[in-house]
ZAVOGU-219871 format. One line per field, with one value per residue (C-alpha): x, y, z; residue number from 1. Coordinates in pm, 1 decimal, padded with zeros to 6 digits. Example, Ala and Ser with C-alpha at 12.3 -4.5 7.8 and 13.67 -1.06 7.14 Angstrom:
<atoms>
xx <- 01230.0,01367.0
yy <- -00450.0,-00106.0
zz <- 00780.0,00714.0
i <- 1,2
</atoms>
This chain:
<atoms>
xx <- -02657.3,-02331.1,-02085.1,-01955.8,-01698.5,-01523.9,-01451.6,-01337.2,-01563.0,-01831.3,-01824.9,-01602.1,-01816.8,-01881.3,-01515.0,-01475.5,-01509.0,-01741.8,-01460.4,-01341.1,-01700.9,-01741.5,-01425.6,-01559.7,-01887.2,-01690.7,-01542.4,-01881.4,-02001.5,-02361.4,-02653.0,-02731.5,-02389.4,-02433.1,-02780.8,-02657.5,-02363.6,-02588.8,-02827.8,-02540.3,-02373.8,-02517.5,-02347.1,-02562.1,-02737.7,-02402.3,-02326.8,-02664.0,-02586.4,-02228.1,-02180.0,-02006.8,-02282.9,-02522.8,-02238.0,-02112.3,-02459.9,-02512.5,-02180.8,-02283.5,-02624.0,-02544.6,-02339.7,-02142.5,-02185.9,-01892.0,-01991.2,-01789.5,-01757.9,-01552.8,-01506.3,-01558.1,-01776.6,-02048.5,-02120.9,-02015.2,-02099.8,-02179.7,-02186.4,-02478.2,-02599.5,-02492.4,-02554.2,-02561.9,-02357.6,-02521.2,-02537.6,-02803.4,-02626.8,-02641.2,-02495.1,-02482.2,-02327.3,-02242.0,-02165.7,-01932.0,-01927.2,-01988.7,-02265.5,-02173.2,-02367.4,-02661.2,-02967.3,-02901.0,-03143.2,-03081.4,-03342.1,-03298.9,-03489.0,-03459.2,-03480.1,-03502.1,-03552.5,-03843.7,-03993.3,-03668.6,-03590.2,-03428.0,-03354.0,-03219.5,-03093.9,-02825.1,-02530.8,-02294.0,-01989.4,-01775.2,-01982.1,-01825.6,-02014.6,-01823.0,-01883.6,-02183.3,-02326.8,-02669.4,-02697.2,-02795.4,-02565.0,-02362.2,-02268.7,-02391.2,-02746.6,-02658.8,-02514.3,-02775.1,-03138.5,-03309.6,-03639.1,-03718.3,-03929.2,-04193.8,-04252.7,-04071.6,-03829.4,-03533.2,-03299.4,-03121.5,-03393.1,-03485.7,-03860.2,-03909.4,-04115.4,-04409.5,-04599.2,-04423.5,-04569.6,-04431.3,-04241.1,-04150.4,-03913.3,-03960.1,-04071.1,-03865.9,-03736.7,-03569.7,-03399.0,-03340.7,-03103.3,-03127.5,-02809.4,-02925.7,-03202.4,-03171.9,-03195.1,-03066.7,-03329.3,-03376.3,-03701.1,-03809.9,-04018.9,-04183.6,-04263.5,-04222.6,-04476.3,-04336.6,-04354.8,-04475.0,-04177.6,-03868.8,-03551.7,-03421.9,-03086.7,-02890.8,-02508.6,-02313.6,-02158.7,-02351.8,-02342.5,-02627.7,-02637.9,-02846.8,-02905.9,-02987.2,-03009.5,-03138.7,-02896.4,-02852.5,-03073.9,-02971.2,-03037.9,-02999.4,-02933.5,-03181.5,-03094.3,-02827.8,-02828.7,-02794.3,-03112.1,-03170.9,-03469.0,-03610.8,-03883.8,-04023.3,-04358.6,-04473.6,-04766.1,-05064.8,-04970.3,-04599.7,-04388.0,-04034.5,-03766.6,-03479.1,-03140.5,-02969.0,-03285.0,-03508.7,-03866.4,-04111.5
yy <- 09295.8,09420.9,09507.9,09844.2,09670.9,09586.4,09957.6,10002.9,10304.4,10186.0,10401.1,10668.4,10831.7,11148.4,11244.5,11220.7,11507.8,11497.7,11437.4,11128.8,11008.5,11047.0,10844.0,10568.3,10575.8,10548.1,10216.5,10053.0,09821.5,09733.9,09965.3,09786.7,09882.6,10243.9,10256.8,10127.7,10367.6,10667.9,10563.8,10549.1,10865.3,11172.9,11399.7,11261.3,11595.8,11745.8,11462.3,11491.9,11840.9,11766.1,11769.8,11430.2,11253.7,11167.5,11062.0,10820.9,10676.7,10637.7,10454.2,10211.4,10138.7,10134.5,09853.0,09893.8,09576.4,09417.1,09193.0,08872.5,08840.0,08528.3,08600.0,08910.7,08714.9,08695.4,09066.6,09389.4,09610.5,09979.8,10104.4,09912.4,09757.2,09427.1,09389.6,09041.3,08974.8,08981.4,08599.8,08377.0,08187.2,08099.9,08380.0,08366.4,08668.4,08649.0,08960.7,09069.6,09144.2,08817.0,08858.0,08719.4,08933.4,09164.2,09197.7,09274.5,09332.1,09360.7,09485.4,09455.5,09509.3,09300.6,09445.5,09303.0,08940.9,08905.3,08606.6,08417.7,08282.0,08507.1,08437.7,08584.7,08399.5,08334.6,08096.7,07957.7,08185.2,07890.1,07856.6,07956.0,07993.6,07896.9,08092.3,07947.6,07768.9,07813.1,07874.3,07516.0,07327.2,07035.2,07050.9,07408.9,07280.2,07194.8,07541.3,07771.1,07865.1,08070.8,08242.9,08222.4,08465.7,08197.2,08184.3,07863.7,07825.1,07596.4,07419.7,07082.6,06902.3,06974.2,06962.7,07322.7,07443.3,07659.4,07922.4,08254.6,08486.5,08531.2,08848.3,09041.3,09304.4,09633.6,09485.4,09524.6,09186.5,09165.1,08915.6,08977.6,08767.1,08782.1,08652.8,08757.3,08499.7,08136.0,07976.1,08224.1,08314.0,08438.3,08603.5,08711.7,09008.6,09135.4,09507.6,09509.1,09225.6,08941.2,08600.5,08287.1,08059.6,08139.1,07959.3,07882.5,07746.8,07936.9,07918.0,08144.9,08322.5,08388.7,08590.0,08721.9,08619.1,08698.0,08485.0,08604.5,08417.5,08639.1,08834.7,09198.2,09149.9,09325.7,09376.8,09690.0,09702.0,09950.1,09907.1,09709.6,09792.9,09686.6,09708.4,09779.8,09543.0,09282.1,09383.2,09029.0,09012.0,08666.4,08613.3,08382.7,08044.3,08087.1,07778.0,07731.3,07549.7,07404.0,07474.0,07146.9,06935.6,06826.2,06949.3,06671.9
zz <- -05822.4,-05676.2,-05948.4,-05823.3,-05607.0,-05934.7,-05974.8,-05612.3,-05556.4,-05314.4,-05001.5,-05150.6,-05417.7,-05222.1,-05225.2,-05600.4,-05844.8,-06142.6,-06392.1,-06205.9,-06175.8,-06551.5,-06609.7,-06383.4,-06576.4,-06901.9,-06789.0,-06742.8,-07018.0,-06934.9,-06844.1,-06518.1,-06378.9,-06489.5,-06337.9,-06002.3,-06008.3,-06070.4,-05793.2,-05543.8,-05667.3,-05493.6,-05742.7,-06023.7,-06069.6,-06169.3,-06408.7,-06582.5,-06708.6,-06804.9,-07186.7,-07176.0,-06982.6,-07266.7,-07495.3,-07230.3,-07167.1,-07541.0,-07575.3,-07298.5,-07453.0,-07824.5,-07978.0,-08298.2,-08506.9,-08683.9,-08975.2,-09010.4,-09388.7,-09467.4,-09839.6,-10049.4,-10292.1,-10026.1,-10039.9,-09876.4,-09582.6,-09579.3,-09220.7,-09060.7,-09386.8,-09543.4,-09917.7,-10069.5,-10383.9,-10727.8,-10726.8,-10569.7,-10291.5,-09922.9,-09715.2,-09335.9,-09169.0,-08799.3,-08601.9,-08329.6,-08045.1,-07866.9,-07609.1,-07266.7,-07018.2,-06969.7,-07192.6,-07558.8,-07845.5,-08217.6,-08464.6,-08840.2,-09164.3,-09481.5,-09831.9,-10185.4,-10081.0,-10327.0,-10149.0,-10105.3,-09761.2,-09505.5,-09142.2,-08819.9,-08515.6,-08260.2,-08255.7,-07999.4,-08006.1,-08118.2,-08437.4,-08770.0,-09099.6,-09412.6,-09732.5,-09915.8,-09611.3,-09460.3,-09086.2,-09003.0,-09237.5,-09105.4,-08737.2,-08708.6,-08675.3,-08314.5,-08250.2,-08403.6,-08375.6,-08643.3,-08720.9,-09093.1,-09294.7,-09356.9,-08981.0,-08893.7,-08608.4,-08674.7,-08431.0,-08472.4,-08669.1,-09028.7,-08949.6,-08846.3,-08550.5,-08656.6,-08460.7,-08513.7,-08775.0,-09125.1,-09202.6,-09516.6,-09648.1,-09466.7,-09135.8,-08818.8,-08698.0,-08358.2,-08130.8,-07760.8,-07553.7,-07176.9,-07015.8,-06667.4,-06630.0,-06529.3,-06774.5,-07032.2,-07292.1,-07650.5,-07762.4,-08111.9,-08230.2,-08550.7,-08560.2,-08180.6,-08138.5,-07929.6,-08097.1,-07912.3,-07978.5,-07771.8,-07664.8,-07316.6,-07207.0,-07470.0,-07446.9,-07212.1,-07511.7,-07834.2,-08153.9,-08361.8,-08728.3,-09036.1,-09346.7,-09699.8,-10030.4,-10309.3,-10525.4,-10422.9,-10117.6,-09798.8,-09432.0,-09223.0,-08851.2,-08709.0,-08342.9,-08159.3,-07792.5,-07432.7,-07225.8,-06857.9,-06852.0,-07086.3,-07332.0,-07326.0,-07147.7,-07256.4,-07495.0,-07513.2,-07652.5,-07580.3,-07638.5,-07515.5,-07710.6,-07512.0,-07667.4,-07757.6,-07756.7,-08041.4,-08024.7,-07943.1
i <- 1,2,3,4,5,6,7,8,9,10,11,12,13,14,15,16,17,18,19,20,21,22,23,24,25,26,27,28,29,30,31,32,33,34,35,36,37,38,39,40,41,42,43,44,45,46,47,48,49,50,51,52,53,54,55,56,57,58,59,60,61,62,63,64,65,66,67,68,69,70,71,72,73,74,75,76,77,78,79,80,81,82,83,84,85,86,87,88,89,90,91,92,93,94,95,96,97,98,99,100,101,102,103,104,105,106,107,108,109,110,111,112,113,114,115,116,117,118,119,120,121,122,123,124,125,126,127,128,129,130,131,132,133,134,135,136,137,138,139,140,141,142,143,144,145,146,147,148,149,150,151,152,153,154,155,156,157,158,159,160,161,162,163,164,165,166,167,168,169,170,171,172,173,174,175,176,177,178,179,180,181,182,183,184,185,186,187,188,189,190,191,192,193,194,195,196,197,198,199,200,201,202,203,204,205,206,207,208,209,210,211,212,213,214,215,216,217,218,219,220,221,222,223,224,225,226,227,228,229,230,231,232,233,234,235,236,237,238,239,240,241,242,243,244,245,246,247,248
</atoms>
């Protein structure tokens, strides 16, 4: 990977002071760029002890989610928590930012679903969820893939793909998208355990989304971050699902 040329600093790092180096680091958006920059920068030891260094690294790694709430009747957000309305209804909440590069992982926890269906997944960035719609309603079934709490994996067809484990309130559910691989890939986790069903060939720009149904249910975003390397290792019995194709 050679991205430092974008910042016009290759070959001239030694002549720059630590404050300028910190400003260059501030402009970087993915951890891989920051890692390469620090490897090339021989003044790294000075940056490591600078009070701004850890704040900058944290800002590169951590992502602040923005909930896309189409109508107030769907529910409300409180920092990194979305709380469903006091009515039973479909509620699909997509999140910004759009993911177009790097490796990004989101981890959430559901609460108060009481056995009702809940789901997490990814969508083509062009996808829009109307108030009261499920994630796979109408044409969105071609633009989304989701992992439901009963363990099924849904994309395009209504007959869901089984194989991933069930999950409940209080468990940590995660999705990782790797935009650096060919083909691009999405992997799912429950309590840090990788699930066998994964998706390849995902769109070049995606959003994460979460679905709730029960009144006053909620989900909390525990972690939303950019990664230097994928946490996916592959598991026994893994099965790939091709984005845009029905499962045979």
